[in-house]
DRENMAR-661390 format. One record per atom (N, C-alpha, C, CB): residue in one letter; atom name; residue number from 1; x, y, z. Coordinates in pm, whole numbers, plus 50000, padded with zeros to 5 digits. Glycine has a CB too. Example, Ala and Ser with C-alpha at 12.3 -4.5 7.8 and 13.67 -1.06 7.14 Angstrom:
REM DRENMAR-661390
["A" "N" 1 [51319 49431 50780]]
["A" "CA" 1 [51230 49550 50780]]
["A" "C" 1 [51320 49670 50780]]
["A" "CB" 1 [51131 49553 50905]]
["S" "N" 2 [51285 49775 50708]]
["S" "CA" 2 [51367 49894 50714]]
["S" "C" 2 [51290 50003 50787]]
["S" "CB" 2 [51408 49940 50572]]
END
This chain:
REM DRENMAR-661390
["M" "N" 1 [11486 85315 20173]]
["M" "CA" 1 [11516 85444 20257]]
["M" "C" 1 [11592 85409 20358]]
["M" "CB" 1 [11398 85516 20314]]
["S" "N" 2 [11710 85540 20399]]
["S" "CA" 2 [11788 85501 20512]]
["S" "C" 2 [11786 85577 20619]]
["S" "CB" 2 [11908 85486 20484]]
["F" "N" 3 [11734 85551 20762]]
["F" "CA" 3 [11738 85654 20816]]
["F" "C" 3 [11836 85696 20893]]
["F" "CB" 3 [11654 85660 20862]]
["G" "N" 4 [11946 85597 20869]]
["G" "CA" 4 [12118 85677 20906]]
["G" "C" 4 [12117 85749 20848]]
["G" "CB" 4 [12260 85626 20885]]
["A" "N" 5 [12060 85812 20744]]
["A" "CA" 5 [12152 85899 20625]]
["A" "C" 5 [12188 86010 20703]]
["A" "CB" 5 [12067 85956 20473]]
["G" "N" 6 [12308 86042 20695]]
["G" "CA" 6 [12381 86193 20710]]
["G" "C" 6 [12350 86203 20866]]
["G" "CB" 6 [12303 86341 20601]]
["V" "N" 7 [12370 86057 20939]]
["V" "CA" 7 [12443 86098 21117]]
["V" "C" 7 [12530 86030 21113]]
["V" "CB" 7 [12368 86066 21271]]
["P" "N" 8 [12609 86084 21186]]
["P" "CA" 8 [12729 86078 21191]]
["P" "C" 8 [12751 85961 21283]]
["P" "CB" 8 [12784 86201 21225]]
["T" "N" 9 [12891 85850 21206]]
["T" "CA" 9 [12865 85758 21249]]
["T" "C" 9 [13010 85707 21331]]
["T" "CB" 9 [12802 85685 21143]]
["V" "N" 10 [13013 85629 21445]]
["V" "CA" 10 [13163 85546 21448]]
["V" "C" 10 [13118 85365 21457]]
["V" "CB" 10 [13274 85605 21626]]
["G" "N" 11 [13256 85352 21485]]
["G" "CA" 11 [13283 85189 21426]]
["G" "C" 11 [13288 85137 21530]]
["G" "CB" 11 [13412 85143 21340]]
["V" "N" 12 [13253 85037 21618]]
["V" "CA" 12 [13225 84905 21748]]
["V" "C" 12 [13355 84950 21789]]
["V" "CB" 12 [13205 84700 21706]]
["T" "N" 13 [13471 84884 21674]]
["T" "CA" 13 [13628 84927 21725]]
["T" "C" 13 [13665 85014 21763]]
["T" "CB" 13 [13713 84929 21664]]
["D" "N" 14 [13591 85157 21717]]
["D" "CA" 14 [13658 85281 21763]]
["D" "C" 14 [13668 85295 21884]]
["D" "CB" 14 [13607 85388 21725]]
["L" "N" 15 [13530 85261 21947]]
["L" "CA" 15 [13525 85334 22085]]
["L" "C" 15 [13639 85266 22228]]
["L" "CB" 15 [13347 85316 22133]]
["K" "N" 16 [13585 85324 22303]]
["K" "CA" 16 [13702 85335 22422]]
["K" "C" 16 [13618 85277 22546]]
["K" "CB" 16 [13765 85514 22457]]
["D" "N" 17 [13634 85175 22644]]
["D" "CA" 17 [13638 85137 22762]]
["D" "C" 17 [13505 85229 22833]]
["D" "CB" 17 [13790 85159 22818]]
["D" "N" 18 [13575 85370 22822]]
["D" "CA" 18 [13535 85449 22892]]
["D" "C" 18 [13400 85594 22843]]
["D" "CB" 18 [13666 85483 22931]]
["D" "N" 19 [13375 85490 22732]]
["D" "CA" 19 [13314 85577 22602]]
["D" "C" 19 [13181 85586 22687]]
["D" "CB" 19 [13302 85489 22418]]
["F" "N" 20 [13083 85719 22672]]
["F" "CA" 20 [12938 85731 22749]]
["F" "C" 20 [12859 85625 22633]]
["F" "CB" 20 [12859 85928 22760]]
["L" "N" 21 [12786 85522 22617]]
["L" "CA" 21 [12663 85471 22559]]
["L" "C" 21 [12573 85458 22606]]
["L" "CB" 21 [12660 85385 22519]]
["L" "N" 22 [12473 85501 22514]]
["L" "CA" 22 [12292 85477 22549]]
["L" "C" 22 [12261 85367 22450]]
["L" "CB" 22 [12169 85633 22510]]
["D" "N" 23 [12228 85296 22523]]
["D" "CA" 23 [12102 85166 22445]]
["D" "C" 23 [11979 85192 22429]]
["D" "CB" 23 [12073 85033 22521]]
["V" "N" 24 [11946 85207 22315]]
["V" "CA" 24 [11773 85211 22304]]
["V" "C" 24 [11673 85124 22253]]
["V" "CB" 24 [11735 85305 22237]]
["R" "N" 25 [11769 85029 22274]]
["R" "CA" 25 [11673 84913 22280]]
["R" "C" 25 [11556 84835 22377]]
["R" "CB" 25 [11744 84840 22265]]
["E" "N" 26 [11469 84797 22310]]
["E" "CA" 26 [11366 84753 22409]]
["E" "C" 26 [11410 84663 22535]]
["E" "CB" 26 [11264 84676 22332]]
["D" "N" 27 [11283 84678 22614]]
["D" "CA" 27 [11366 84574 22772]]
["D" "C" 27 [11403 84446 22716]]
["D" "CB" 27 [11242 84523 22932]]
["E" "N" 28 [11332 84350 22594]]
["E" "CA" 28 [11358 84203 22642]]
["E" "C" 28 [11476 84192 22582]]
["E" "CB" 28 [11254 84082 22602]]
["E" "N" 29 [11528 84274 22488]]
["E" "CA" 29 [11658 84287 22392]]
["E" "C" 29 [11759 84321 22459]]
["E" "CB" 29 [11653 84384 22282]]
["W" "N" 30 [11730 84473 22605]]
["W" "CA" 30 [11849 84418 22687]]
["W" "C" 30 [11866 84320 22797]]
["W" "CB" 30 [11895 84507 22737]]
["Q" "N" 31 [11757 84295 22844]]
["Q" "CA" 31 [11742 84213 22957]]
["Q" "C" 31 [11860 84059 22865]]
["Q" "CB" 31 [11524 84181 23001]]
["A" "N" 32 [11828 84071 22761]]
["A" "CA" 32 [11907 83923 22705]]
["A" "C" 32 [12032 83950 22687]]
["A" "CB" 32 [11860 83857 22563]]
["G" "N" 33 [12087 84082 22687]]
["G" "CA" 33 [12259 84098 22680]]
["G" "C" 33 [12236 84259 22613]]
["G" "CB" 33 [12368 83952 22549]]
["H" "N" 34 [12383 84330 22708]]
["H" "CA" 34 [12414 84474 22645]]
["H" "C" 34 [12542 84456 22695]]
["H" "CB" 34 [12328 84622 22693]]
["A" "N" 35 [12623 84580 22677]]
["A" "CA" 35 [12716 84634 22688]]
["A" "C" 35 [12757 84663 22824]]
["A" "CB" 35 [12705 84721 22618]]
["E" "N" 36 [12820 84636 22936]]
["E" "CA" 36 [12793 84658 23100]]
["E" "C" 36 [12862 84805 23096]]
["E" "CB" 36 [12881 84525 23226]]
["G" "N" 37 [12754 84843 23173]]
["G" "CA" 37 [12815 85017 23201]]
["G" "C" 37 [12734 85114 23055]]
["G" "CB" 37 [13057 85025 23179]]
["A" "N" 38 [12664 85083 23019]]
["A" "CA" 38 [12558 85131 22920]]
["A" "C" 38 [12417 85173 22985]]
["A" "CB" 38 [12531 85015 22815]]
["L" "N" 39 [12369 85308 22940]]
["L" "CA" 39 [12255 85386 23040]]
["L" "C" 39 [12142 85295 22909]]
["L" "CB" 39 [12258 85633 23055]]
["H" "N" 40 [12032 85262 22972]]
["H" "CA" 40 [11909 85205 22866]]
["H" "C" 40 [11860 85273 22891]]
["H" "CB" 40 [11832 85088 22858]]
["I" "N" 41 [11778 85336 22770]]
["I" "CA" 41 [11600 85419 22783]]
["I" "C" 41 [11594 85358 22625]]
["I" "CB" 41 [11574 85664 22810]]
["P" "N" 42 [11497 85307 22645]]
["P" "CA" 42 [11412 85242 22526]]
["P" "C" 42 [11381 85332 22431]]
["P" "CB" 42 [11282 85182 22566]]
["M" "N" 43 [11381 85351 22330]]
["M" "CA" 43 [11344 85409 22183]]
["M" "C" 43 [11193 85461 22237]]
["M" "CB" 43 [11341 85272 22032]]
["S" "N" 44 [11126 85348 22284]]
["S" "CA" 44 [10987 85345 22208]]
["S" "C" 44 [10954 85487 22365]]
["S" "CB" 44 [10866 85125 22196]]
["E" "N" 45 [11039 85507 22459]]
["E" "CA" 45 [11026 85565 22595]]
["E" "C" 45 [11153 85658 22614]]
["E" "CB" 45 [11018 85445 22712]]
["F" "N" 46 [11197 85681 22501]]
["F" "CA" 46 [11322 85796 22470]]
["F" "C" 46 [11250 85946 22499]]
["F" "CB" 46 [11386 85788 22281]]
["V" "N" 47 [11182 86035 22463]]
["V" "CA" 47 [11125 86142 22470]]
["V" "C" 47 [11095 86201 22614]]
["V" "CB" 47 [11022 86124 22396]]
["A" "N" 48 [11000 86043 22702]]
["A" "CA" 48 [10957 86088 22841]]
["A" "C" 48 [11083 86073 22919]]
["A" "CB" 48 [10833 86001 22906]]
["R" "N" 49 [11178 86014 22888]]
["R" "CA" 49 [11280 85999 22963]]
["R" "C" 49 [11432 86028 22907]]
["R" "CB" 49 [11264 85874 23005]]
["Y" "N" 50 [11392 86182 22833]]
["Y" "CA" 50 [11531 86202 22813]]
["Y" "C" 50 [11588 86274 22926]]
["Y" "CB" 50 [11556 86273 22689]]
["G" "N" 51 [11533 86346 23019]]
["G" "CA" 51 [11593 86365 23109]]
["G" "C" 51 [11712 86284 23207]]
["G" "CB" 51 [11510 86392 23148]]
["E" "N" 52 [11664 86154 23183]]
["E" "CA" 52 [11783 86068 23257]]
["E" "C" 52 [11887 86071 23201]]
["E" "CB" 52 [11767 85933 23274]]
["L" "N" 53 [11879 86106 23049]]
["L" "CA" 53 [12018 86123 22960]]
["L" "C" 53 [12096 86243 22981]]
["L" "CB" 53 [11989 86125 22808]]
["T" "N" 54 [12009 86361 23003]]
["T" "CA" 54 [12087 86438 23054]]
["T" "C" 54 [12155 86459 23154]]
["T" "CB" 54 [12056 86497 23049]]
["E" "N" 55 [12064 86409 23269]]
["E" "CA" 55 [12136 86375 23393]]
["E" "C" 55 [12256 86225 23404]]
["E" "CB" 55 [12005 86354 23495]]
["A" "N" 56 [12270 86183 23332]]
["A" "CA" 56 [12369 86088 23309]]
["A" "C" 56 [12506 86148 23236]]
["A" "CB" 56 [12302 85977 23226]]
["A" "N" 57 [12424 86181 23095]]
["A" "CA" 57 [12592 86167 23018]]
["A" "C" 57 [12661 86314 23022]]
["A" "CB" 57 [12584 86113 22824]]
["P" "N" 58 [12812 86245 22997]]
["P" "CA" 58 [12858 86359 23033]]
["P" "C" 58 [12863 86491 22994]]
["P" "CB" 58 [12935 86341 23041]]
["Q" "N" 59 [12915 86570 23091]]
["Q" "CA" 59 [12895 86753 23019]]
["Q" "C" 59 [13023 86722 22932]]
["Q" "CB" 59 [12922 86937 23159]]
["D" "N" 60 [12951 86818 22793]]
["D" "CA" 60 [13019 86829 22721]]
["D" "C" 60 [13084 86701 22652]]
["D" "CB" 60 [13081 86905 22773]]
["G" "N" 61 [13034 86607 22674]]
["G" "CA" 61 [13115 86474 22628]]
["G" "C" 61 [13038 86422 22530]]
["G" "CB" 61 [13141 86360 22740]]
["R" "N" 62 [13061 86274 22459]]
["R" "CA" 62 [12974 86293 22349]]
["R" "C" 62 [12845 86118 22377]]
["R" "CB" 62 [13103 86302 22167]]
["V" "N" 63 [12780 86138 22334]]
["V" "CA" 63 [12707 86013 22331]]
["V" "C" 63 [12739 85936 22245]]
["V" "CB" 63 [12587 86020 22320]]
["H" "N" 64 [12744 85817 22265]]
["H" "CA" 64 [12764 85701 22147]]
["H" "C" 64 [12609 85616 22176]]
["H" "CB" 64 [12938 85577 22180]]
["V" "N" 65 [12502 85605 22038]]
["V" "CA" 65 [12384 85625 22097]]
["V" "C" 65 [12405 85428 22012]]
["V" "CB" 65 [12248 85794 22043]]
["I" "N" 66 [12326 85304 22076]]
["I" "CA" 66 [12368 85163 21996]]
["I" "C" 66 [12248 85107 22008]]
["I" "CB" 66 [12492 85061 22057]]
["C" "N" 67 [12176 85025 21911]]
["C" "CA" 67 [12038 84940 21932]]
["C" "C" 67 [12092 84800 21871]]
["C" "CB" 67 [11884 85009 21837]]
["R" "N" 68 [12028 84735 21809]]
["R" "CA" 68 [12074 84556 21740]]
["R" "C" 68 [12119 84592 21654]]
["R" "CB" 68 [11972 84430 21689]]
["S" "N" 69 [12095 84704 21544]]
["S" "CA" 69 [12188 84695 21405]]
["S" "C" 69 [12209 84835 21390]]
["S" "CB" 69 [12115 84623 21258]]
["G" "N" 70 [12141 84961 21439]]
["G" "CA" 70 [12228 85069 21386]]
["G" "C" 70 [12075 85205 21307]]
["G" "CB" 70 [12368 84969 21234]]
["G" "N" 71 [11954 85083 21273]]
["G" "CA" 71 [11837 85176 21290]]
["G" "C" 71 [11838 85281 21403]]
["G" "CB" 71 [11720 85095 21311]]
["R" "N" 72 [11715 85181 21489]]
["R" "CA" 72 [11610 85311 21595]]
["R" "C" 72 [11783 85391 21611]]
["R" "CB" 72 [11493 85224 21827]]
["S" "N" 73 [11920 85360 21689]]
["S" "CA" 73 [12000 85435 21738]]
["S" "C" 73 [12050 85542 21646]]
["S" "CB" 73 [12089 85363 21788]]
["A" "N" 74 [12024 85548 21513]]
["A" "CA" 74 [12066 85675 21411]]
["A" "C" 74 [11964 85770 21433]]
["A" "CB" 74 [12073 85640 21242]]
["Q" "N" 75 [11814 85706 21430]]
["Q" "CA" 75 [11719 85841 21473]]
["Q" "C" 75 [11718 85876 21617]]
["Q" "CB" 75 [11560 85818 21439]]
["V" "N" 76 [11764 85844 21709]]
["V" "CA" 76 [11794 85831 21823]]
["V" "C" 76 [11908 85977 21850]]
["V" "CB" 76 [11850 85673 21838]]
["A" "N" 77 [11970 85927 21753]]
["A" "CA" 77 [12148 86046 21781]]
["A" "C" 77 [12116 86139 21684]]
["A" "CB" 77 [12348 85968 21730]]
["M" "N" 78 [12049 86137 21567]]
["M" "CA" 78 [11972 86276 21474]]
["M" "C" 78 [11874 86329 21590]]
["M" "CB" 78 [11859 86222 21303]]
["Y" "N" 79 [11765 86275 21619]]
["Y" "CA" 79 [11734 86413 21795]]
["Y" "C" 79 [11817 86412 21852]]
["Y" "CB" 79 [11626 86397 21930]]
["L" "N" 80 [11878 86369 21901]]
["L" "CA" 80 [12007 86435 22014]]
["L" "C" 80 [12105 86536 21909]]
["L" "CB" 80 [12134 86276 22098]]
["I" "N" 81 [12142 86543 21848]]
["I" "CA" 81 [12213 86606 21759]]
["I" "C" 81 [12107 86745 21715]]
["I" "CB" 81 [12255 86494 21635]]
["Q" "N" 82 [11961 86709 21699]]
["Q" "CA" 82 [11870 86839 21704]]
["Q" "C" 82 [11864 86912 21844]]
["Q" "CB" 82 [11717 86799 21665]]
["Q" "N" 83 [11884 86875 21909]]
["Q" "CA" 83 [11899 86917 22072]]
["Q" "C" 83 [11943 86966 22105]]
["Q" "CB" 83 [11922 86876 22154]]
["G" "N" 84 [12083 86979 22046]]
["G" "CA" 84 [12288 87028 22054]]
["G" "C" 84 [12336 86941 22117]]
["G" "CB" 84 [12356 87176 22142]]
["I" "N" 85 [12294 86799 22155]]
["I" "CA" 85 [12405 86694 22173]]
["I" "C" 85 [12520 86669 22112]]
["I" "CB" 85 [12365 86597 22163]]
["D" "N" 86 [12650 86623 22128]]
["D" "CA" 86 [12733 86562 22078]]
["D" "C" 86 [12687 86383 22059]]
["D" "CB" 86 [12851 86601 22162]]
["A" "N" 87 [12655 86348 21958]]
["A" "CA" 87 [12577 86228 21979]]
["A" "C" 87 [12620 86164 21804]]
["A" "CB" 87 [12380 86268 22026]]
["V" "N" 88 [12646 86051 21831]]
["V" "CA" 88 [12686 85948 21722]]
["V" "C" 88 [12594 85817 21707]]
["V" "CB" 88 [12833 85897 21755]]
["N" "N" 89 [12588 85772 21643]]
["N" "CA" 89 [12558 85624 21567]]
["N" "C" 89 [12608 85550 21570]]
["N" "CB" 89 [12550 85601 21465]]
["V" "N" 90 [12631 85384 21677]]
["V" "CA" 90 [12722 85299 21641]]
["V" "C" 90 [12703 85196 21578]]
["V" "CB" 90 [12776 85270 21719]]
["D" "N" 91 [12789 85226 21436]]
["D" "CA" 91 [12741 85160 21304]]
["D" "C" 91 [12758 85016 21340]]
["D" "CB" 91 [12828 85204 21163]]
["G" "N" 92 [12613 84967 21292]]
["G" "CA" 92 [12600 84765 21345]]
["G" "C" 92 [12532 84726 21417]]
["G" "CB" 92 [12702 84686 21412]]
["G" "N" 93 [12535 84828 21551]]
["G" "CA" 93 [12488 84801 21654]]
["G" "C" 93 [12545 84680 21736]]
["G" "CB" 93 [12372 84795 21627]]
["M" "N" 94 [12440 84616 21852]]
["M" "CA" 94 [12522 84568 21914]]
["M" "C" 94 [12559 84426 21833]]
["M" "CB" 94 [12475 84567 22051]]
["Q" "N" 95 [12484 84372 21692]]
["Q" "CA" 95 [12525 84269 21618]]
["Q" "C" 95 [12654 84303 21570]]
["Q" "CB" 95 [12436 84237 21516]]
["V" "N" 96 [12742 84385 21532]]
["V" "CA" 96 [12858 84434 21535]]
["V" "C" 96 [12943 84406 21676]]
["V" "CB" 96 [12836 84569 21504]]
["W" "N" 97 [12872 84480 21755]]
["W" "CA" 97 [12945 84470 21937]]
["W" "C" 97 [12996 84308 21939]]
["W" "CB" 97 [12787 84499 22106]]
["Q" "N" 98 [12864 84220 21939]]
["Q" "CA" 98 [12918 84101 21989]]
["Q" "C" 98 [12961 84021 21871]]
["Q" "CB" 98 [12821 84027 22079]]
["A" "N" 99 [12973 84063 21735]]
["A" "CA" 99 [13087 84014 21639]]
["A" "C" 99 [13263 84042 21686]]
["A" "CB" 99 [13054 84100 21490]]
["A" "N" 100 [13236 84177 21719]]
["A" "CA" 100 [13383 84221 21766]]
["A" "C" 100 [13467 84148 21865]]
["A" "CB" 100 [13376 84347 21822]]
["G" "N" 101 [13386 84056 21975]]
["G" "CA" 101 [13432 84010 22044]]
["G" "C" 101 [13427 84124 22194]]
["G" "CB" 101 [13548 83966 21972]]
["R" "N" 102 [13339 84195 22173]]
["R" "CA" 102 [13275 84322 22290]]
["R" "C" 102 [13204 84213 22382]]
["R" "CB" 102 [13134 84467 22214]]
["P" "N" 103 [13231 84236 22500]]
["P" "CA" 103 [13137 84126 22603]]
["P" "C" 103 [12989 84185 22637]]
["P" "CB" 103 [13221 84102 22771]]
["V" "N" 104 [12908 84122 22601]]
["V" "CA" 104 [12744 84130 22647]]
["V" "C" 104 [12738 84073 22758]]
["V" "CB" 104 [12633 84060 22559]]
["V" "N" 105 [12668 84126 22872]]
["V" "CA" 105 [12628 84070 22993]]
["V" "C" 105 [12456 84088 23003]]
["V" "CB" 105 [12715 84146 23118]]
["T" "N" 106 [12422 84055 23099]]
["T" "CA" 106 [12328 84049 23160]]
["T" "C" 106 [12293 84122 23288]]
["T" "CB" 106 [12324 83948 23166]]
["D" "N" 107 [12203 84186 23367]]
["D" "CA" 107 [12222 84262 23478]]
["D" "C" 107 [12254 84171 23546]]
["D" "CB" 107 [12125 84341 23529]]
["A" "N" 108 [12272 84098 23613]]
["A" "CA" 108 [12332 83945 23704]]
["A" "C" 108 [12487 83993 23662]]
["A" "CB" 108 [12271 83736 23623]]
["G" "N" 109 [12515 84030 23530]]
["G" "CA" 109 [12652 84015 23525]]
["G" "C" 109 [12725 83861 23443]]
["G" "CB" 109 [12689 84026 23683]]
["A" "N" 110 [12629 83756 23437]]
["A" "CA" 110 [12669 83680 23339]]
["A" "C" 110 [12624 83678 23191]]
["A" "CB" 110 [12653 83579 23385]]
["P" "N" 111 [12757 83562 23115]]
["P" "CA" 111 [12709 83617 22973]]
["P" "C" 111 [12569 83635 22925]]
["P" "CB" 111 [12757 83536 22879]]
["G" "N" 112 [12591 83719 22811]]
["G" "CA" 112 [12458 83759 22787]]
["G" "C" 112 [12442 83734 22591]]
["G" "CB" 112 [12440 83946 22856]]
["A" "N" 113 [12370 83808 22534]]
["A" "CA" 113 [12350 83748 22429]]
["A" "C" 113 [12268 83913 22360]]
["A" "CB" 113 [12258 83582 22455]]
["V" "N" 114 [12318 83877 22198]]
["V" "CA" 114 [12241 83993 22122]]
["V" "C" 114 [12069 83926 22068]]
["V" "CB" 114 [12357 84044 21961]]
["V" "N" 115 [11969 83984 22058]]
["V" "CA" 115 [11872 83922 22021]]
["V" "C" 115 [11767 84000 21890]]
["V" "CB" 115 [11808 83896 22154]]
END
């Protein structure tokens, strides 16, 4: 069963540096390493913290949702689409992000890792 079926996706290489990125991985994954400038709201807390996204996301802009490999982010992207938000799943998630040579950092700005 594919959780991402029918969800619009975008490739990591298609993302621009100023695209709005929402990381839905859990805290320990985020702390190990993340994309600089991403908004972090774990999927497990997403509905309760939804207001943080609506405050931070660009008005009339697209939300690019990312997780480790694309499963959780596909579910969150689908939820956002159902709420009327222009959202897409980042295909392959942070694993592909790192493999593509995109920077992964810790909160302190040091090099991070995808776990």
